[in-house]
C-alpha positions, -999 to 999 in steps of 0.1 A, spaced: 319 203 483 297 185 458 294 148 455 310 133 424 286 119 397 283 81 398 289 59 368 252 55 361 248 92 360 276 95 334 260 68 314 227 86 314 243 119 305 261 103 275 230 85 264 210 118 265 236 137 246 238 109 219 200 109 217 197 146 212 226 146 186 210 118 166 177 137 166 193 168 152 212 148 126 180 131 114 161 165 113 189 181 92 190 151 69 152 154 64 156 191 57 181 183 29 157 158 14 129 183 13 138 193 -23 126 159 -34 89 170 -35 80 154 -2 67 186 14 39 192 38 14 203 12 17 170 -8 13 150 24 -19 169 33 -32 164 -3 -26 127 -1 -43 125 33 -73 143 18 -75 120 -12 -73 90 12 -102 104 33 -123 109 2 -118 74 -12 -100 52 13 -98 22 -10 -88 40 -42 -55 22 -45 -70 -12 -39 -98 -5 -63 -73 5 -90 -53 -27 -84 -85 -49 -86 -96 -32 -118 -61 -38 -133 -63 -75 -122 -98 -78 -138 -85 -64 -171 -56 -88 -171 -79 -118 -163 -102 -108 -192 -72 -105 -216 -59 -139 -204 -93 -155 -209 -95 -140 -244 -61 -155 -252 -68 -189 -236 -103 -194 -249 -107 -173 -281 -138 -191 -294 -159 -189 -262 -179 -159 -252 -171 -141 -220 -204 -152 -203 -206 -167 -168 -219 -201 -164 -218 -233 -183 -213 -231 -221 -241 -256 -225 -266 -235 -207 -300 -237 -223 -293 -271 -238 -318 -296 -223 -304 -327 -206 -310 -359 -227 -328 -375 -197 -352 -345 -194 -361 -344 -231 -374 -380 -232 -400 -373 -205 
């Protein structure tokens, strides 16, 4: 006659059955969600876009931040020009003009 299966064997069998069952359940739930426009073609298109311009999303965010900073500067300092540097640039220092 055959030897009975030890306790560890039964535990491994139950674990394997549960693993396979959970995989099937997750696959079927993904199949139901497929109608939400998350199909393979869109995924490939997104991957292609990322390969063409890897930092597109970051550049978009930086551009938006730049716009917001410019608007904030315009609201905070409405009389100043949007030039970089000191607003007194070009004005000679009093000590230099006496030389």
